PDB file of N, CA, C and O in Angstrom:
ATOM      1  N   MET A   1      32.040  20.730 169.146  1.00  0.00           N
ATOM      2  CA  MET A   1      32.149  20.097 167.707  1.00  0.00           C
ATOM      3  C   MET A   1      33.429  20.385 167.241  1.00  0.00           C
ATOM      4  O   MET A   1      33.599  21.593 167.077  1.00  0.00           O
ATOM      5  N   ASP A   2      34.500  19.600 166.941  1.00  0.00           N
ATOM      6  CA  ASP A   2      35.415  19.540 166.337  1.00  0.00           C
ATOM      7  C   ASP A   2      35.276  20.782 164.811  1.00  0.00           C
ATOM      8  O   ASP A   2      34.266  20.654 164.119  1.00  0.00           O
ATOM      9  N   ILE A   3      36.102  21.667 164.493  1.00  0.00           N
ATOM     10  CA  ILE A   3      35.977  23.036 163.179  1.00  0.00           C
ATOM     11  C   ILE A   3      35.664  21.792 161.854  1.00  0.00           C
ATOM     12  O   ILE A   3      34.793  21.751 160.985  1.00  0.00           O
ATOM     13  N   GLN A   4      37.117  20.611 162.275  1.00  0.00           N
ATOM     14  CA  GLN A   4      37.005  19.667 160.867  1.00  0.00           C
ATOM     15  C   GLN A   4      36.339  19.167 160.602  1.00  0.00           C
ATOM     16  O   GLN A   4      36.065  18.968 159.419  1.00  0.00           O
ATOM     17  N   LEU A   5      35.516  18.537 161.917  1.00  0.00           N
ATOM     18  CA  LEU A   5      34.180  17.531 162.104  1.00  0.00           C
ATOM     19  C   LEU A   5      32.807  18.422 160.923  1.00  0.00           C
ATOM     20  O   LEU A   5      32.308  17.997 159.881  1.00  0.00           O
ATOM     21  N   LYS A   6      32.584  19.632 161.604  1.00  0.00           N
ATOM     22  CA  LYS A   6      32.090  20.296 160.780  1.00  0.00           C
ATOM     23  C   LYS A   6      32.148  20.722 159.446  1.00  0.00           C
ATOM     24  O   LYS A   6      31.413  20.247 158.581  1.00  0.00           O
ATOM     25  N   TYR A   7      32.541  21.132 159.346  1.00  0.00           N
ATOM     26  CA  TYR A   7      33.276  21.129 158.099  1.00  0.00           C
ATOM     27  C   TYR A   7      33.391  20.383 156.718  1.00  0.00           C
ATOM     28  O   TYR A   7      33.362  20.740 155.540  1.00  0.00           O
ATOM     29  N   TYR A   8      33.543  19.120 157.424  1.00  0.00           N
ATOM     30  CA  TYR A   8      33.246  17.643 156.622  1.00  0.00           C
ATOM     31  C   TYR A   8      31.417  17.683 156.523  1.00  0.00           C
ATOM     32  O   TYR A   8      30.627  17.538 155.590  1.00  0.00           O
ATOM     33  N   CYS A   9      31.248  17.986 158.166  1.00  0.00           N
ATOM     34  CA  CYS A   9      29.781  17.713 157.819  1.00  0.00           C
ATOM     35  C   CYS A   9      29.087  18.588 156.412  1.00  0.00           C
ATOM     36  O   CYS A   9      28.526  18.277 155.362  1.00  0.00           O
ATOM     37  N   MET A  10      29.435  19.623 156.988  1.00  0.00           N
ATOM     38  CA  MET A  10      28.852  20.512 155.442  1.00  0.00           C
ATOM     39  C   MET A  10      29.355  20.434 154.271  1.00  0.00           C
ATOM     40  O   MET A  10      28.337  20.504 153.582  1.00  0.00           O
ATOM     41  N   THR A  11      30.230  20.335 153.549  1.00  0.00           N
ATOM     42  CA  THR A  11      30.904  19.539 152.547  1.00  0.00           C
ATOM     43  C   THR A  11      30.581  18.539 152.474  1.00  0.00           C
ATOM     44  O   THR A  11      31.306  17.965 151.662  1.00  0.00           O
ATOM     45  N   GLY A  12      29.360  17.466 153.137  1.00  0.00           N
ATOM     46  CA  GLY A  12      28.607  16.077 152.742  1.00  0.00           C
ATOM     47  C   GLY A  12      27.387  16.769 152.386  1.00  0.00           C
ATOM     48  O   GLY A  12      27.226  17.170 151.233  1.00  0.00           O
ATOM     49  N   CYS A  13      26.293  16.983 153.513  1.00  0.00           N
ATOM     50  CA  CYS A  13      25.371  18.003 152.882  1.00  0.00           C
ATOM     51  C   CYS A  13      25.150  18.490 151.463  1.00  0.00           C
ATOM     52  O   CYS A  13      24.208  18.355 150.682  1.00  0.00           O
ATOM     53  N   PHE A  14      26.580  19.234 151.365  1.00  0.00           N
ATOM     54  CA  PHE A  14      26.544  19.965 150.128  1.00  0.00           C
ATOM     55  C   PHE A  14      26.564  19.397 149.170  1.00  0.00           C
ATOM     56  O   PHE A  14      26.047  19.940 148.194  1.00  0.00           O
ATOM     57  N   ALA A  15      27.249  17.872 148.999  1.00  0.00           N
ATOM     58  CA  ALA A  15      27.433  17.345 147.957  1.00  0.00           C
ATOM     59  C   ALA A  15      26.485  16.567 147.951  1.00  0.00           C
ATOM     60  O   ALA A  15      26.024  16.255 146.853  1.00  0.00           O
ATOM     61  N   ALA A  16      25.856  15.970 149.255  1.00  0.00           N
ATOM     62  CA  ALA A  16      24.346  14.951 148.496  1.00  0.00           C
ATOM     63  C   ALA A  16      23.323  16.574 147.994  1.00  0.00           C
ATOM     64  O   ALA A  16      22.720  16.544 146.922  1.00  0.00           O
ATOM     65  N   ILE A  17      23.265  17.649 148.738  1.00  0.00           N
ATOM     66  CA  ILE A  17      21.999  18.489 147.911  1.00  0.00           C
ATOM     67  C   ILE A  17      22.496  18.344 146.542  1.00  0.00           C
ATOM     68  O   ILE A  17      21.829  17.775 145.678  1.00  0.00           O
ATOM     69  N   LEU A  18      23.944  18.970 146.273  1.00  0.00           N
ATOM     70  CA  LEU A  18      23.990  18.575 144.689  1.00  0.00           C
ATOM     71  C   LEU A  18      23.957  17.433 143.811  1.00  0.00           C
ATOM     72  O   LEU A  18      23.965  17.561 142.587  1.00  0.00           O
ATOM     73  N   PHE A  19      23.922  16.334 144.393  1.00  0.00           N
ATOM     74  CA  PHE A  19      23.684  15.189 144.048  1.00  0.00           C
ATOM     75  C   PHE A  19      22.544  15.089 143.768  1.00  0.00           C
ATOM     76  O   PHE A  19      22.156  14.820 142.630  1.00  0.00           O
ATOM     77  N   ILE A  20      21.475  15.372 145.181  1.00  0.00           N
ATOM     78  CA  ILE A  20      20.038  15.275 144.500  1.00  0.00           C
ATOM     79  C   ILE A  20      19.186  16.291 143.553  1.00  0.00           C
ATOM     80  O   ILE A  20      17.995  16.265 143.244  1.00  0.00           O
ATOM     81  N   THR A  21      20.023  17.015 143.274  1.00  0.00           N
ATOM     82  CA  THR A  21      19.555  18.046 142.502  1.00  0.00           C
ATOM     83  C   THR A  21      19.954  17.840 140.620  1.00  0.00           C
ATOM     84  O   THR A  21      19.229  18.228 139.704  1.00  0.00           O
ATOM     85  N   VAL A  22      21.104  17.231 140.502  1.00  0.00           N
ATOM     86  CA  VAL A  22      21.656  17.116 139.383  1.00  0.00           C
ATOM     87  C   VAL A  22      20.953  15.954 138.932  1.00  0.00           C
ATOM     88  O   VAL A  22      20.801  15.727 137.732  1.00  0.00           O
ATOM     89  N   SER A  23      20.356  14.932 140.169  1.00  0.00           N
ATOM     90  CA  SER A  23      19.741  13.772 139.729  1.00  0.00           C
ATOM     91  C   SER A  23      18.406  13.574 139.471  1.00  0.00           C
ATOM     92  O   SER A  23      18.016  12.477 139.071  1.00  0.00           O
ATOM     93  N   GLY A  24      17.845  14.262 139.603  1.00  0.00           N
ATOM     94  CA  GLY A  24      16.247  15.424 139.857  1.00  0.00           C
ATOM     95  C   GLY A  24      16.489  16.255 138.281  1.00  0.00           C
ATOM     96  O   GLY A  24      16.094  15.440 137.447  1.00  0.00           O
ATOM     97  N   LEU A  25      16.740  16.916 137.902  1.00  0.00           N
ATOM     98  CA  LEU A  25      17.337  17.231 136.821  1.00  0.00           C
ATOM     99  C   LEU A  25      17.516  16.671 135.706  1.00  0.00           C
ATOM    100  O   LEU A  25      16.979  17.183 134.724  1.00  0.00           O
ATOM    101  N   THR A  26      18.308  15.485 135.555  1.00  0.00           N
ATOM    102  CA  THR A  26      18.207  14.614 134.481  1.00  0.00           C
ATOM    103  C   THR A  26      17.624  13.984 134.255  1.00  0.00           C
ATOM    104  O   THR A  26      17.478  13.694 133.068  1.00  0.00           O
ATOM    105  N   GLY A  27      16.624  13.113 135.642  1.00  0.00           N
ATOM    106  CA  GLY A  27      15.161  12.496 135.556  1.00  0.00           C
ATOM    107  C   GLY A  27      13.699  13.275 135.390  1.00  0.00           C
ATOM    108  O   GLY A  27      12.603  12.715 135.398  1.00  0.00           O
ATOM    109  N   CYS A  28      13.896  14.421 135.267  1.00  0.00           N
ATOM    110  CA  CYS A  28      12.927  14.970 134.826  1.00  0.00           C
ATOM    111  C   CYS A  28      12.943  15.724 133.408  1.00  0.00           C
ATOM    112  O   CYS A  28      12.430  16.833 133.256  1.00  0.00           O
ATOM    113  N   THR A  29      13.674  14.910 132.245  1.00  0.00           N
ATOM    114  CA  THR A  29      13.483  15.589 131.279  1.00  0.00           C
ATOM    115  C   THR A  29      12.412  15.466 130.366  1.00  0.00           C
ATOM    116  O   THR A  29      12.059  14.333 130.039  1.00  0.00           O
ATOM    117  N   PRO A  30      11.565  16.939 129.682  1.00  0.00           N
ATOM    118  CA  PRO A  30      10.733  16.249 129.557  1.00  0.00           C
ATOM    119  C   PRO A  30      11.044  15.947 127.783  1.00  0.00           C
ATOM    120  O   PRO A  30      12.027  16.130 127.066  1.00  0.00           O
ATOM    121  N   THR A  31       9.659  15.397 127.546  1.00  0.00           N
ATOM    122  CA  THR A  31       9.868  14.472 125.909  1.00  0.00           C
ATOM    123  C   THR A  31       8.911  14.985 125.021  1.00  0.00           C
ATOM    124  O   THR A  31       8.517  15.861 125.790  1.00  0.00           O
ATOM    125  N   VAL A  32       8.087  15.175 123.827  1.00  0.00           N
ATOM    126  CA  VAL A  32       7.113  15.780 123.646  1.00  0.00           C
ATOM    127  C   VAL A  32       7.372  15.433 122.231  1.00  0.00           C
ATOM    128  O   VAL A  32       8.398  15.916 121.752  1.00  0.00           O
ATOM    129  N   GLN A  33       6.625  14.674 121.459  1.00  0.00           N
ATOM    130  CA  GLN A  33       6.018  13.511 120.473  1.00  0.00           C
ATOM    131  C   GLN A  33       4.771  14.017 119.393  1.00  0.00           C
ATOM    132  O   GLN A  33       3.550  14.145 119.470  1.00  0.00           O
ATOM    133  N   VAL A  34       5.831  14.226 118.337  1.00  0.00           N
ATOM    134  CA  VAL A  34       3.976  14.942 117.316  1.00  0.00           C
ATOM    135  C   VAL A  34       4.261  13.562 116.418  1.00  0.00           C
ATOM    136  O   VAL A  34       5.199  13.245 115.686  1.00  0.00           O
ATOM    137  N   ALA A  35       3.466  13.126 116.667  1.00  0.00           N
ATOM    138  CA  ALA A  35       3.134  12.057 114.771  1.00  0.00           C
ATOM    139  C   ALA A  35       2.054  12.543 114.226  1.00  0.00           C
ATOM    140  O   ALA A  35       1.763  13.651 114.678  1.00  0.00           O
ATOM    141  N   ALA A  36       1.138  12.016 113.189  1.00  0.00           N
ATOM    142  CA  ALA A  36       0.459  12.073 112.263  1.00  0.00           C
ATOM    143  C   ALA A  36      -0.374  11.369 112.269  1.00  0.00           C
ATOM    144  O   ALA A  36       0.037  10.269 111.897  1.00  0.00           O
ATOM    145  N   SER A  37      -1.639  11.357 112.549  1.00  0.00           N
ATOM    146  CA  SER A  37      -3.118  10.375 112.829  1.00  0.00           C
ATOM    147  C   SER A  37      -3.184   9.503 111.090  1.00  0.00           C
ATOM    148  O   SER A  37      -3.073  10.024 109.980  1.00  0.00           O
ATOM    149  N   ASP A  38      -3.377   8.220 111.414  1.00  0.00           N
ATOM    150  CA  ASP A  38      -3.478   7.419 110.451  1.00  0.00           C
ATOM    151  C   ASP A  38      -4.480   7.633 110.106  1.00  0.00           C
ATOM    152  O   ASP A  38      -4.737   7.001 109.081  1.00  0.00           O
ATOM    153  N   LYS A  39      -5.690   8.582 110.632  1.00  0.00           N
ATOM    154  CA  LYS A  39      -7.351   8.589 110.285  1.00  0.00           C
ATOM    155  C   LYS A  39      -8.028   9.258 109.778  1.00  0.00           C
ATOM    156  O   LYS A  39      -8.747   9.806 110.613  1.00  0.00           O
ATOM    157  N   PRO A  40      -8.343   9.716 108.313  1.00  0.00           N
ATOM    158  CA  PRO A  40      -7.984  11.088 108.053  1.00  0.00           C
ATOM    159  C   PRO A  40      -9.383  12.296 108.357  1.00  0.00           C
ATOM    160  O   PRO A  40     -10.569  12.042 108.566  1.00  0.00           O
ATOM    161  N   ILE A  41      -8.595  13.799 108.269  1.00  0.00           N
ATOM    162  CA  ILE A  41      -9.562  14.009 109.005  1.00  0.00           C
ATOM    163  C   ILE A  41     -10.697  14.970 108.323  1.00  0.00           C
ATOM    164  O   ILE A  41     -10.781  15.617 107.279  1.00  0.00           O
ATOM    165  N   GLU A  42     -11.792  14.641 109.827  1.00  0.00           N
ATOM    166  CA  GLU A  42     -13.338  15.216 108.945  1.00  0.00           C
ATOM    167  C   GLU A  42     -13.185  16.226 109.822  1.00  0.00           C
ATOM    168  O   GLU A  42     -12.849  16.300 111.004  1.00  0.00           O
ATOM    169  N   VAL A  43     -13.547  17.090 108.873  1.00  0.00           N
ATOM    170  CA  VAL A  43     -14.728  18.232 109.039  1.00  0.00           C
ATOM    171  C   VAL A  43     -16.047  18.633 107.988  1.00  0.00           C
ATOM    172  O   VAL A  43     -16.229  18.575 106.772  1.00  0.00           O
ATOM    173  N   ASN A  44     -16.774  19.030 109.064  1.00  0.00           N
ATOM    174  CA  ASN A  44     -17.981  18.804 109.223  1.00  0.00           C
ATOM    175  C   ASN A  44     -18.555  20.399 109.123  1.00  0.00           C
ATOM    176  O   ASN A  44     -18.187  20.924 110.174  1.00  0.00           O
ATOM    177  N   LEU A  45     -19.189  21.250 108.432  1.00  0.00           N
ATOM    178  CA  LEU A  45     -19.221  22.335 108.560  1.00  0.00           C
ATOM    179  C   LEU A  45     -20.950  22.989 107.970  1.00  0.00           C
ATOM    180  O   LEU A  45     -21.529  22.493 107.004  1.00  0.00           O
ATOM    181  N   ASN A  46     -21.448  24.011 108.700  1.00  0.00           N
ATOM    182  CA  ASN A  46     -22.460  24.133 108.284  1.00  0.00           C
ATOM    183  C   ASN A  46     -22.895  25.451 108.246  1.00  0.00           C
ATOM    184  O   ASN A  46     -23.205  25.874 109.360  1.00  0.00           O
ATOM    185  N   VAL A  47     -23.043  26.379 107.170  1.00  0.00           N
ATOM    186  CA  VAL A  47     -22.084  27.345 106.705  1.00  0.00           C
ATOM    187  C   VAL A  47     -23.608  28.145 105.636  1.00  0.00           C
ATOM    188  O   VAL A  47     -24.008  27.664 104.576  1.00  0.00           O
ATOM    189  N   LYS A  48     -24.224  29.496 106.359  1.00  0.00           N
ATOM    190  CA  LYS A  48     -25.095  29.912 105.743  1.00  0.00           C
ATOM    191  C   LYS A  48     -24.926  31.172 105.296  1.00  0.00           C
ATOM    192  O   LYS A  48     -24.766  32.096 106.093  1.00  0.00           O
ATOM    193  N   ILE A  49     -24.946  31.436 103.418  1.00  0.00           N
ATOM    194  CA  ILE A  49     -24.278  32.478 103.217  1.00  0.00           C
ATOM    195  C   ILE A  49     -25.585  33.484 103.307  1.00  0.00           C
ATOM    196  O   ILE A  49     -26.685  32.954 103.146  1.00  0.00           O
ATOM    197  N   GLU A  50     -25.544  34.535 103.490  1.00  0.00           N
ATOM    198  CA  GLU A  50     -26.596  35.726 103.260  1.00  0.00           C
ATOM    199  C   GLU A  50     -25.852  36.964 102.670  1.00  0.00           C
ATOM    200  O   GLU A  50     -24.773  37.401 103.070  1.00  0.00           O
ATOM    201  N   HIS A  51     -26.451  37.350 101.865  1.00  0.00           N
ATOM    202  CA  HIS A  51     -26.131  38.665 101.034  1.00  0.00           C
ATOM    203  C   HIS A  51     -27.206  39.671 100.163  1.00  0.00           C
ATOM    204  O   HIS A  51     -28.131  39.361  99.413  1.00  0.00           O
ATOM    205  N   GLU A  52     -26.767  40.804 100.520  1.00  0.00           N
ATOM    206  CA  GLU A  52     -27.523  41.374  99.675  1.00  0.00           C
ATOM    207  C   GLU A  52     -26.415  42.321  98.413  1.00  0.00           C
ATOM    208  O   GLU A  52     -25.200  42.510  98.455  1.00  0.00           O
ATOM    209  N   ILE A  53     -27.445  42.758  97.371  1.00  0.00           N
ATOM    210  CA  ILE A  53     -26.480  43.016  96.336  1.00  0.00           C
ATOM    211  C   ILE A  53     -27.610  44.316  95.810  1.00  0.00           C
ATOM    212  O   ILE A  53     -28.703  44.060  95.304  1.00  0.00           O
ATOM    213  N   ARG A  54     -27.038  45.870  96.074  1.00  0.00           N
ATOM    214  CA  ARG A  54     -27.547  47.070  96.004  1.00  0.00           C
ATOM    215  C   ARG A  54     -27.057  47.797  94.851  1.00  0.00           C
ATOM    216  O   ARG A  54     -25.843  47.923  94.689  1.00  0.00           O
ATOM    217  N   ILE A  55     -27.858  48.265  94.072  1.00  0.00           N
ATOM    218  CA  ILE A  55     -27.512  48.854  92.641  1.00  0.00           C
ATOM    219  C   ILE A  55     -27.999  49.896  92.606  1.00  0.00           C
ATOM    220  O   ILE A  55     -29.219  49.818  92.460  1.00  0.00           O
ATOM    221  N   LYS A  56     -27.473  51.276  92.699  1.00  0.00           N
ATOM    222  CA  LYS A  56     -27.338  52.038  92.514  1.00  0.00           C
ATOM    223  C   LYS A  56     -27.881  52.636  91.353  1.00  0.00           C
ATOM    224  O   LYS A  56     -26.803  53.212  91.200  1.00  0.00           O
ATOM    225  N   VAL A  57     -28.648  53.096  90.250  1.00  0.00           N
ATOM    226  CA  VAL A  57     -28.849  53.507  88.859  1.00  0.00           C
ATOM    227  C   VAL A  57     -28.772  55.282  88.473  1.00  0.00           C
ATOM    228  O   VAL A  57     -29.756  56.018  88.537  1.00  0.00           O
ATOM    229  N   ASP A  58     -27.375  55.732  88.072  1.00  0.00           N
ATOM    230  CA  ASP A  58     -28.470  56.706  88.318  1.00  0.00           C
ATOM    231  C   ASP A  58     -29.165  57.394  87.012  1.00  0.00           C
ATOM    232  O   ASP A  58     -28.989  56.811  85.943  1.00  0.00           O
ATOM    233  N   LYS A  59     -29.910  58.543  87.017  1.00  0.00           N
ATOM    234  CA  LYS A  59     -30.860  58.740  86.440  1.00  0.00           C
ATOM    235  C   LYS A  59     -31.417  58.351  84.781  1.00  0.00           C
ATOM    236  O   LYS A  59     -32.469  57.825  84.417  1.00  0.00           O
ATOM    237  N   GLU A  60     -30.195  58.869  83.956  1.00  0.00           N
ATOM    238  CA  GLU A  60     -30.355  58.538  82.779  1.00  0.00           C
ATOM    239  C   GLU A  60     -30.184  56.922  82.475  1.00  0.00           C
ATOM    240  O   GLU A  60     -30.705  56.610  81.404  1.00  0.00           O
ATOM    241  N   ILE A  61     -29.525  55.753  83.236  1.00  0.00           N
ATOM    242  CA  ILE A  61     -29.179  54.971  82.861  1.00  0.00           C
ATOM    243  C   ILE A  61     -30.801  54.156  83.275  1.00  0.00           C
ATOM    244  O   ILE A  61     -31.320  53.196  82.705  1.00  0.00           O
ATOM    245  N   ASP A  62     -31.325  54.975  84.497  1.00  0.00           N
ATOM    246  CA  ASP A  62     -32.567  54.091  85.201  1.00  0.00           C
ATOM    247  C   ASP A  62     -33.930  54.685  83.816  1.00  0.00           C
ATOM    248  O   ASP A  62     -34.998  54.107  83.609  1.00  0.00           O
ATOM    249  N   ASP A  63     -33.535  55.667  83.246  1.00  0.00           N
ATOM    250  CA  ASP A  63     -35.106  55.512  81.577  1.00  0.00           C
ATOM    251  C   ASP A  63     -34.678  55.202  80.802  1.00  0.00           C
ATOM    252  O   ASP A  63     -35.368  55.249  79.784  1.00  0.00           O
ATOM    253  N   LEU A  64     -33.375  54.703  80.678  1.00  0.00           N
ATOM    254  CA  LEU A  64     -32.579  53.393  79.200  1.00  0.00           C
ATOM    255  C   LEU A  64     -32.932  52.248  79.483  1.00  0.00           C
ATOM    256  O   LEU A  64     -33.259  51.381  78.673  1.00  0.00           O
ATOM    257  N   PHE A  65     -32.886  52.130  80.954  1.00  0.00           N
ATOM    258  CA  PHE A  65     -33.849  50.339  81.168  1.00  0.00           C
ATOM    259  C   PHE A  65     -34.660  50.252  80.417  1.00  0.00           C
ATOM    260  O   PHE A  65     -34.649  49.528  79.422  1.00  0.00           O
ATOM    261  N   SER A  66     -35.883  51.303  80.926  1.00  0.00           N
ATOM    262  CA  SER A  66     -37.800  51.670  81.422  1.00  0.00           C
ATOM    263  C   SER A  66     -37.797  51.789  79.871  1.00  0.00           C
ATOM    264  O   SER A  66     -38.945  51.634  79.453  1.00  0.00           O
ATOM    265  N   ASP A  67     -36.875  52.018  78.851  1.00  0.00           N
ATOM    266  CA  ASP A  67     -37.174  52.086  77.933  1.00  0.00           C
ATOM    267  C   ASP A  67     -37.788  51.028  76.462  1.00  0.00           C
ATOM    268  O   ASP A  67     -37.484  51.636  75.436  1.00  0.00           O
ATOM    269  N   ASP A  68     -38.189  50.300  76.277  1.00  0.00           N
ATOM    270  CA  ASP A  68     -38.510  49.114  75.676  1.00  0.00           C
ATOM    271  C   ASP A  68     -37.660  48.841  74.100  1.00  0.00           C
ATOM    272  O   ASP A  68     -37.238  47.819  73.559  1.00  0.00           O
ATOM    273  N   ASP A  69     -37.665  50.252  73.720  1.00  0.00           N
ATOM    274  CA  ASP A  69     -36.756  50.103  72.089  1.00  0.00           C
ATOM    275  C   ASP A  69     -35.548  49.718  72.348  1.00  0.00           C
ATOM    276  O   ASP A  69     -35.038  48.831  71.665  1.00  0.00           O
ATOM    277  N   VAL A  70     -34.864  50.322  73.393  1.00  0.00           N
ATOM    278  CA  VAL A  70     -33.427  49.680  73.362  1.00  0.00           C
ATOM    279  C   VAL A  70     -33.413  48.581  73.173  1.00  0.00           C
ATOM    280  O   VAL A  70     -32.721  48.297  72.196  1.00  0.00           O
ATOM    281  N   PHE A  71     -34.111  47.313  73.915  1.00  0.00           N
ATOM    282  CA  PHE A  71     -34.041  45.793  74.355  1.00  0.00           C
ATOM    283  C   PHE A  71     -35.478  45.456  73.459  1.00  0.00           C
ATOM    284  O   PHE A  71     -35.939  44.315  73.438  1.00  0.00           O
TER     285      PHE A  71
END
């Protein structure tokens, strides 16, 4: 095979690969669309709240509360 023919063949193959790559990259451009819903958002929650309150009273205050004359 002639050297010049090999050169043209390699150049043609390189151009074809480059063309396919560029056309493939431009054809696969990802797009993301964000749109608000026209329906209202409905949230249903079942919440159970339990709490415990502990009061620690000093002895003097406890005696004061137990005295009926104060109240």
